C-alpha positions as MATLAB code, in Angstrom:
seq = 'MTTSKTSFIRSTVMALIAGALLLLAIIGSTLYLVYQTQRYAEGATTSRRVRSTAADLLLTVQKAETSQRGYLLTTDTAFVEAFRQASADMISKELTFEDAISNNPFIKVDLAQLQKLVTSKVAELRQTLDLAEAGRRDEAMDVVRGGLGRTQMSEIESVLQGVIDAGDARIADQVASQVRMAGILRVVTICGAIAIASLLVGVVLIISRYVKEIQDAQAELGEMNASLEGRVHERTEDLMQANQEIQRYAYIVTHDLRAPLVNIMGFTAELDGALNAIHSYFRAEASDQGNVSEDVRNQARLAVEEDLPEAIGFIRSSTRKMDGLINAILKISRDGRRPLQPEPVDLGAVVRTSGEAVQHQIDEADGRLDVSVNVKDLVSDRFSIEQVIGNLFDNAVKYREPTRPLELSVKAFPINRFKIGIDISDNGRGIAPEDHERVFELFRRSGTQDKSGEGIGLAHVRSLVRNMGGDIKVKSELGKGTTFMIRLPHDLSQFVRSTGQ';
ca = [
       0.000    0.000    0.000;
       1.449    3.364   -1.040;
       2.148    6.154    1.430;
      -0.417    8.456   -0.199;
      -3.090    5.788   -0.016;
      -2.268    5.105    3.634;
      -2.499    8.823    4.370;
      -5.823    9.051    2.553;
      -7.297    6.109    4.493;
      -5.931    7.441    7.784;
      -7.365   10.914    7.118;
     -10.718    9.433    6.120;
     -10.887    7.240    9.244;
      -9.980   10.225   11.427;
     -12.711   12.279    9.764;
     -15.252    9.494   10.384;
     -14.192    9.219   14.037;
     -14.421   12.987   14.456;
     -17.869   12.950   12.880;
     -19.038   10.164   15.211;
     -17.734   11.993   18.295;
     -19.341   15.219   17.138;
     -22.655   13.459   16.594;
     -22.492   11.865   20.059;
     -21.740   15.266   21.602;
     -24.710   16.857   19.825;
     -27.039   14.009   20.873;
     -25.806   14.123   24.493;
     -26.210   17.886   24.707;
     -29.663   17.702   23.156;
     -30.852   14.980   25.561;
     -29.555   16.948   28.567;
     -31.239   20.158   27.422;
     -34.500   18.316   26.710;
     -34.362   16.787   30.209;
     -33.797   20.208   31.780;
     -36.646   21.694   29.764;
     -38.957   18.876   30.920;
     -37.895   19.417   34.542;
     -38.716   23.119   34.335;
     -42.058   22.304   32.719;
     -42.933   19.922   35.548;
     -41.950   22.593   38.096;
     -44.227   25.096   36.386;
     -47.085   22.547   36.357;
     -46.695   21.823   40.088;
     -46.601   25.536   40.951;
     -49.632   26.164   38.761;
     -51.551   23.464   40.672;
     -50.619   25.061   44.026;
     -51.747   28.444   42.779;
     -54.990   27.029   41.397;
     -55.901   25.169   44.612;
     -55.092   28.249   46.723;
     -57.327   30.390   44.516;
     -60.119   27.792   44.709;
     -59.948   27.656   48.522;
     -59.945   31.454   48.802;
     -62.893   31.704   46.431;
     -64.825   29.092   48.469;
     -64.237   30.973   51.755;
     -65.314   34.219   50.082;
     -68.410   32.491   48.707;
     -69.334   31.282   52.200;
     -68.893   34.801   53.610;
     -70.945   36.295   50.764;
     -73.767   33.813   51.463;
     -73.700   34.816   55.154;
     -73.927   38.529   54.292;
     -76.721   37.868   51.804;
     -78.851   35.995   54.316;
     -78.323   38.572   57.039;
     -79.394   41.332   54.652;
     -82.318   39.620   52.890;
     -83.226   36.553   55.031;
     -83.481   34.653   51.720;
     -83.045   30.948   52.539;
     -81.281   30.414   49.205;
     -78.232   32.052   50.760;
     -78.294   29.511   53.594;
     -78.233   26.681   51.071;
     -75.355   28.370   49.236;
     -73.454   28.672   52.536;
     -73.941   25.003   53.329;
     -72.714   24.021   49.855;
     -69.628   26.268   50.219;
     -68.919   24.804   53.687;
     -69.110   21.284   52.293;
     -66.847   22.191   49.356;
     -64.364   23.839   51.688;
     -63.305   20.519   53.206;
     -62.309   19.011   49.835;
     -60.683   22.291   48.770;
     -58.560   22.288   51.922;
     -57.458   18.701   51.355;
     -56.607   19.394   47.724;
     -54.626   22.484   48.688;
     -52.720   20.621   51.409;
     -51.845   17.825   48.938;
     -50.628   20.339   46.308;
     -48.544   22.379   48.756;
     -46.908   19.221   50.172;
     -45.596   18.317   46.675;
     -44.034   21.733   46.102;
     -41.080   22.418   48.438;
     -40.507   25.873   46.924;
     -43.685   27.485   48.325;
     -43.899   27.575   52.130;
     -47.076   28.033   54.191;
     -48.137   27.238   57.794;
     -50.888   24.720   57.086;
     -51.872   24.353   60.752;
     -52.333   28.095   61.158;
     -54.294   28.332   57.897;
     -56.528   25.427   58.893;
     -57.171   27.082   62.250;
     -58.100   30.390   60.579;
     -60.475   28.705   58.116;
     -62.120   26.631   60.859;
     -62.548   29.722   63.031;
     -63.969   31.712   60.118;
     -66.455   29.000   59.232;
     -67.528   28.758   62.887;
     -68.081   32.539   63.009;
     -70.184   32.391   59.826;
     -72.245   29.451   61.058;
     -72.821   31.166   64.418;
     -74.298   34.272   62.797;
     -76.494   32.218   60.485;
     -77.775   30.105   63.407;
     -78.635   33.287   65.348;
     -80.395   34.779   62.351;
     -82.403   31.618   61.682;
     -83.421   31.589   65.377;
     -84.860   35.088   64.989;
     -81.951   36.777   66.760;
     -80.824   38.774   63.781;
     -79.655   41.759   65.878;
     -77.284   39.546   67.855;
     -75.965   38.097   64.592;
     -75.335   41.603   63.272;
     -73.526   42.491   66.514;
     -71.173   39.548   65.940;
     -70.495   40.792   62.407;
     -69.917   44.352   63.622;
     -67.470   43.021   66.206;
     -64.863   42.758   63.437;
     -63.566   39.296   64.320;
     -64.801   37.796   61.055;
     -63.266   40.633   59.036;
     -59.923   40.101   60.786;
     -60.035   36.359   60.165;
     -60.947   36.864   56.523;
     -58.128   39.350   56.087;
     -55.606   36.884   57.523;
     -56.921   34.058   55.312;
     -56.739   36.268   52.224;
     -53.213   37.347   53.172;
     -51.984   33.740   53.465;
     -53.694   32.448   50.336;
     -52.858   35.524   48.247;
     -49.244   35.097   49.321;
     -49.369   31.505   48.023;
     -50.927   32.731   44.751;
     -48.251   35.394   44.317;
     -45.486   32.903   45.124;
     -46.989   30.461   42.621;
     -47.098   33.163   39.936;
     -43.458   34.042   40.594;
     -42.438   30.388   40.507;
     -44.335   29.788   37.258;
     -42.695   32.836   35.655;
     -39.265   31.621   36.759;
     -39.858   28.110   35.380;
     -41.160   29.456   32.059;
     -38.139   31.772   31.749;
     -35.862   28.796   32.405;
     -37.678   26.806   29.719;
     -37.171   29.631   27.225;
     -33.485   29.832   28.158;
     -33.027   26.080   27.674;
     -34.775   26.288   24.310;
     -32.391   29.066   23.261;
     -29.376   27.018   24.301;
     -30.779   24.009   22.415;
     -31.121   26.159   19.293;
     -27.520   27.357   19.615;
     -26.276   23.778   20.105;
     -28.168   22.654   17.009;
     -26.804   25.480   14.852;
     -23.244   24.990   16.100;
     -23.547   21.270   15.467;
     -24.711   21.898   11.895;
     -21.786   24.269   11.319;
     -19.347   21.738   12.751;
     -20.721   18.960   10.547;
     -20.501   21.227    7.480;
     -16.894   22.070    8.394;
     -16.128   18.371    8.712;
     -17.626   17.797    5.260;
     -15.394   20.523    3.840;
     -12.403   18.807    5.417;
     -13.341   15.479    3.816;
     -13.700   17.114    0.417;
     -10.292   18.774    0.855;
      -8.818   15.345    1.585;
     -10.339   14.052   -1.648;
      -9.039   17.062   -3.587;
      -5.549   16.526   -2.207;
      -5.679   12.867   -3.185;
      -6.839   13.808   -6.676;
      -3.863   16.157   -6.956;
      -1.595   13.284   -6.061;
      -3.134   11.351   -8.945;
      -2.337   14.236  -11.290;
       1.232   14.257  -10.052;
       1.425   10.544  -10.705;
       0.287   11.157  -14.294;
       3.033   13.759  -14.753;
       5.655   11.295  -13.619;
       4.674    9.042  -16.522;
       6.424   11.523  -18.826;
       9.830   10.684  -17.446;
      11.595    8.259  -19.770;
      14.405    5.894  -18.737;
      15.683    2.366  -19.331;
      13.100    0.849  -16.950;
      10.199    2.854  -18.358;
       7.915   -0.103  -19.013;
       8.210   -1.457  -15.486;
       7.671    1.945  -13.907;
       4.672    2.663  -16.110;
       3.160   -0.691  -15.208;
       3.674    0.020  -11.512;
       2.279    3.548  -11.725;
      -0.650    2.401  -13.845;
      -1.541   -0.343  -11.380;
      -1.402    2.089   -8.445;
      -3.406    4.635  -10.395;
      -6.105    2.130  -11.335;
      -6.402    0.988   -7.726;
      -6.586    4.604   -6.567;
      -9.229    5.391   -9.175;
     -11.317    2.441   -8.049;
     -11.182    3.625   -4.425;
     -12.125    7.165   -5.430;
     -15.031    5.880   -7.499;
     -16.417    3.887   -4.575;
     -16.064    6.833   -2.200;
     -17.343    9.440   -4.633;
     -20.447    7.403   -5.418;
     -21.595    8.037   -1.853;
     -21.588   11.759   -2.618;
     -22.960   11.532   -6.174;
     -22.617    9.051   -9.012;
     -21.755   11.885  -11.407;
     -18.245   12.083   -9.975;
     -17.529    8.689  -11.539;
     -17.584    9.936  -15.129;
     -14.337   12.000  -14.897;
     -12.573    9.114  -13.180;
     -13.601    6.748  -15.974;
     -12.072    9.179  -18.498;
      -8.834    9.250  -16.499;
      -8.664    5.465  -16.524;
      -9.318    5.295  -20.266;
      -6.621    7.803  -21.213;
      -4.202    6.107  -18.836;
      -4.550    3.030  -21.037;
      -3.888    5.244  -24.060;
      -0.777    6.522  -22.298;
       0.310    2.936  -21.845;
      -0.067    2.311  -25.574;
       1.904    5.449  -26.435;
       4.643    4.499  -24.048;
       4.854    1.038  -25.619;
       5.563    2.704  -28.955;
       8.314    4.794  -27.359;
       9.743    1.724  -25.656;
       9.810   -0.113  -29.008;
      11.757    2.808  -30.463;
      14.428    2.717  -27.742;
      14.664   -1.081  -27.915;
      15.111   -1.007  -31.695;
      17.704    1.753  -31.418;
      19.670   -0.263  -28.823;
      19.597   -3.501  -30.797;
      20.315   -1.989  -34.244;
      23.016    0.503  -33.156;
      20.925    3.461  -34.212;
      19.414    1.932  -37.375;
      15.792    2.298  -36.420;
      13.106    1.638  -39.037;
      11.099    4.603  -40.242;
       7.842    2.998  -39.116;
       9.073    2.571  -35.528;
      10.458    6.085  -35.554;
       7.156    7.553  -36.810;
       5.152    5.661  -34.179;
       7.429    6.947  -31.412;
       7.253   10.521  -32.717;
       3.446   10.298  -33.023;
       3.229    9.031  -29.426;
       5.400   11.897  -28.107;
       3.909   14.700  -30.210;
       0.243   13.711  -30.264;
      -0.835   10.757  -28.139;
       0.893   11.737  -24.887;
      -0.149   15.439  -24.924;
      -3.706   14.498  -25.922;
      -4.021   11.888  -23.158;
      -2.499   14.164  -20.525;
      -4.773   17.005  -21.648;
      -7.873   14.854  -21.335;
      -6.753   13.615  -17.924;
      -6.299   17.189  -16.715;
      -9.670   18.187  -18.154;
     -11.367   15.318  -16.325;
      -9.808   16.216  -12.990;
     -10.875   19.839  -13.425;
     -14.381   18.581  -14.170;
     -14.389   16.551  -10.955;
     -13.175   19.547   -8.949;
     -16.023   21.600  -10.395;
     -18.558   18.931   -9.453;
     -17.255   18.789   -5.881;
     -17.455   22.577   -5.582;
     -21.005   22.442   -6.953;
     -21.981   19.868   -4.313;
     -20.470   22.066   -1.603;
     -22.436   25.065   -2.842;
     -25.737   23.169   -2.758;
     -24.934   21.764    0.697;
     -23.833   25.122    2.108;
     -26.905   27.015    0.880;
     -29.223   24.253    2.097;
     -27.875   24.643    5.643;
     -27.886   28.434    5.706;
     -30.291   29.653    8.411;
     -33.237   31.495    6.906;
     -33.695   35.143    7.855;
     -37.347   36.145    7.398;
     -37.773   39.885    6.835;
     -40.148   42.207    4.925;
     -39.242   41.983    1.225;
     -40.216   44.385   -1.553;
     -40.589   41.735   -4.264;
     -40.974   44.317   -7.030;
     -37.671   45.956   -6.065;
     -35.901   42.571   -5.966;
     -37.183   41.673   -9.450;
     -36.173   45.047  -10.885;
     -32.684   44.802   -9.353;
     -32.208   41.307  -10.782;
     -33.455   42.546  -14.154;
     -30.956   45.398  -14.169;
     -28.147   42.864  -13.726;
     -29.009   41.223  -17.090;
     -30.467   44.266  -18.839;
     -27.465   44.686  -21.139;
     -27.865   41.080  -22.315;
     -31.585   41.610  -22.844;
     -30.805   44.728  -24.895;
     -28.294   42.782  -26.991;
     -31.066   40.308  -27.794;
     -33.443   43.183  -28.761;
     -35.617   41.979  -25.918;
     -37.697   43.371  -23.096;
     -38.568   42.519  -19.503;
     -42.184   42.853  -18.322;
     -42.788   42.944  -14.558;
     -46.168   42.641  -12.853;
     -45.942   42.283   -9.074;
     -49.177   42.239   -7.085;
     -47.836   40.982   -3.768;
     -47.803   43.078   -0.595;
     -46.436   42.511    2.908;
     -44.217   39.609    1.813;
     -42.019   38.212    4.598;
     -39.285   35.957    3.250;
     -35.534   35.349    2.980;
     -34.241   38.136    0.728;
     -30.954   36.406   -0.187;
     -32.685   33.192   -1.308;
     -35.254   35.054   -3.428;
     -32.506   37.119   -5.093;
     -30.588   33.916   -5.879;
     -33.668   32.189   -7.336;
     -34.740   35.070   -9.570;
     -31.148   35.822  -10.637;
     -30.546   32.195  -11.668;
     -33.772   31.993  -13.683;
     -33.008   35.301  -15.431;
     -29.519   34.024  -16.335;
     -31.041   30.824  -17.740;
     -33.555   32.769  -19.826;
     -30.776   34.852  -21.356;
     -28.425   31.897  -21.867;
     -30.990   29.645  -23.552;
     -32.823   32.247  -25.624;
     -33.833   31.558  -29.210;
     -31.380   33.624  -31.300;
     -33.806   33.921  -34.239;
     -36.255   36.166  -32.345;
     -36.144   39.002  -29.783;
     -36.101   37.837  -26.178;
     -39.338   38.315  -24.248;
     -38.971   37.841  -20.503;
     -41.815   38.383  -18.038;
     -42.363   38.080  -14.284;
     -45.795   37.830  -12.676;
     -46.212   37.720   -8.904;
     -49.651   37.271   -7.350;
     -51.325   36.053   -4.139;
     -52.788   32.557   -4.339;
     -54.453   32.721   -0.923;
     -53.729   34.333    2.424;
     -50.902   31.861    3.077;
     -49.180   31.446   -0.291;
     -47.970   33.509   -3.259;
     -47.068   32.576   -6.819;
     -44.204   33.832   -8.998;
     -44.255   32.887  -12.712;
     -41.126   33.640  -14.755;
     -41.656   33.120  -18.496;
     -39.506   33.450  -21.605;
     -39.813   32.709  -25.319;
     -36.556   30.763  -25.488;
     -35.825   27.438  -27.087;
     -37.856   25.467  -24.527;
     -37.443   22.145  -22.738;
     -38.549   18.737  -24.001;
     -41.423   17.141  -22.006;
     -39.291   14.201  -20.890;
     -36.785   16.648  -19.353;
     -39.241   18.751  -17.317;
     -38.291   16.992  -14.085;
     -34.783   16.022  -15.108;
     -33.570   19.633  -15.410;
     -33.938   20.060  -11.634;
     -31.557   17.189  -10.910;
     -27.951   17.899   -9.978;
     -25.579   17.851  -12.996;
     -28.432   17.204  -15.452;
     -29.038   19.425  -18.473;
     -31.585   19.393  -21.273;
     -31.283   19.690  -25.023;
     -28.168   20.429  -27.040;
     -25.128   20.921  -24.786;
     -23.857   24.038  -26.538;
     -23.660   26.279  -23.460;
     -21.071   26.246  -20.707;
     -22.094   25.149  -17.227;
     -22.112   22.267  -14.760;
     -25.865   21.697  -14.584;
     -26.346   22.938  -11.015;
     -28.338   26.146  -11.593;
     -31.864   24.714  -11.475;
     -30.919   22.179   -8.797;
     -29.693   25.122   -6.723;
     -32.949   27.001   -7.404;
     -35.092   24.050   -6.304;
     -32.965   23.611   -3.159;
     -33.444   27.290   -2.229;
     -37.191   27.248   -2.948;
     -37.800   24.090   -0.931;
     -35.661   25.408    1.909;
     -38.126   28.313    2.098;
     -41.054   25.886    2.314;
     -42.092   26.285   -1.319;
     -41.965   24.379   -4.600;
     -41.074   25.026   -8.233;
     -42.377   23.402  -11.431;
     -41.771   23.999  -15.110;
     -44.131   24.251  -18.068;
     -42.406   24.331  -21.425;
     -42.734   23.529  -25.117;
     -39.838   23.053  -27.486;
     -39.323   26.017  -29.750;
     -41.873   28.216  -27.960;
     -40.630   29.001  -24.474;
     -40.590   28.102  -20.813;
     -42.440   29.138  -17.646;
     -41.082   28.411  -14.174;
     -43.886   28.425  -11.583;
     -42.722   29.157   -8.032;
     -44.963   28.826   -4.987;
     -43.789   30.292   -1.649;
     -45.253   30.973    1.822;
     -46.558   34.520    2.169;
     -44.989   34.763    5.631;
     -41.788   32.744    5.945;
     -41.522   33.461    9.686;
     -44.590   31.267   10.324;
     -43.025   28.442    8.318;
     -39.760   28.778   10.234;
     -41.588   28.649   13.590;
     -43.682   25.665   12.600;
     -40.659   23.662   11.420;
     -38.396   24.776   14.270;
     -35.750   26.231   11.969;
];
């Protein structure tokens, strides 16, 4: 196993180990934060129950007192029945309150003192009602005027209101802690995503460095010496093994990376054939003391002047192609992980700015741009929308029909209160029906390949649109034109909240 291969495997294994450790750290942090959030939620629930039972008990005591006052003022027996019902309810309310307060160590109250106050208050209320029912209403009123009941009620209200206030404070504290834990969880998630993206960049750099080593190995094939055939065989075998490993690894990322490697392997074989011709020349020259046949000489010269440069050129072109594909994958990955930033967007201004960027090309095509924007109060990610519209404008200009003036139009309209539509149309050369879905795939292009590009533009557009919670479709007819139909949320901030982004 060569040193470069060993280094590549070691670097890859280290990257995988780092990724596993990073993933474990993210999972551990997330579980801990979720546990803390749950604990705070349970604390808030317990405090809310204490507050609720305290309020219920206070309301029941007040209801009993109100019934007493009503009967003393009106002698309506309905108030007596209401008092009896409140007195009966008060027992269960006290038990419920005592159970709730015993399960919450953060709120303190003297239960014995409270029970004594409630019992005394109920006795005072029952005494006045008994006197009133016995026809001794004046004596009952004297008891009320004595102020004992008012003092008792004031003390009960003070204790229970204190519990209510403490419960409110505890609930607010628990909710604030929940919000803080949620914020930390969000930061951990974002940092984890950034770390994973950085790790991916590192892996791609390892691949790029290994590819460069392959290029260097190809350059070494140009060095001629007496043992050229053996060295070429050795280098070719190493190169083929390296190519096979790269193909297996690259297929995990995308099968399109295999095509440049296949070209490298093919032209390596052509290099081998050219080198055989050169070897035959040197062998003939050595055996015939310089009397080399013209045919052998011509084959060697053809290999040096044409075959070798052509093969090396194709090999270099293929490696550049692979580098471009890797960079394209990184771009799609990076934009897909970029946090969305919902903000008010003037869609008309964005369209006009994007149009100005290609206006000189539209003018060169004797064309025009028609804009009709009927969308107000749009909240979206400005950068993503600019990228989408800019890419589609570039495509319209690039794939225009040269035999007629370019006509480019943008229509934006509300579909309903939650969604808007953006239709971008042109009268270009169009897209075949069988390619309507294919054009959105990474590294896939439609029609005659007479324009430069890697085939990532529309894949990038779809990635951006879907990242914003929308979708994009195409309607096209060969020779007539194309319409890209974009559907987006009217308020991206609601989509972000609902998905937790």
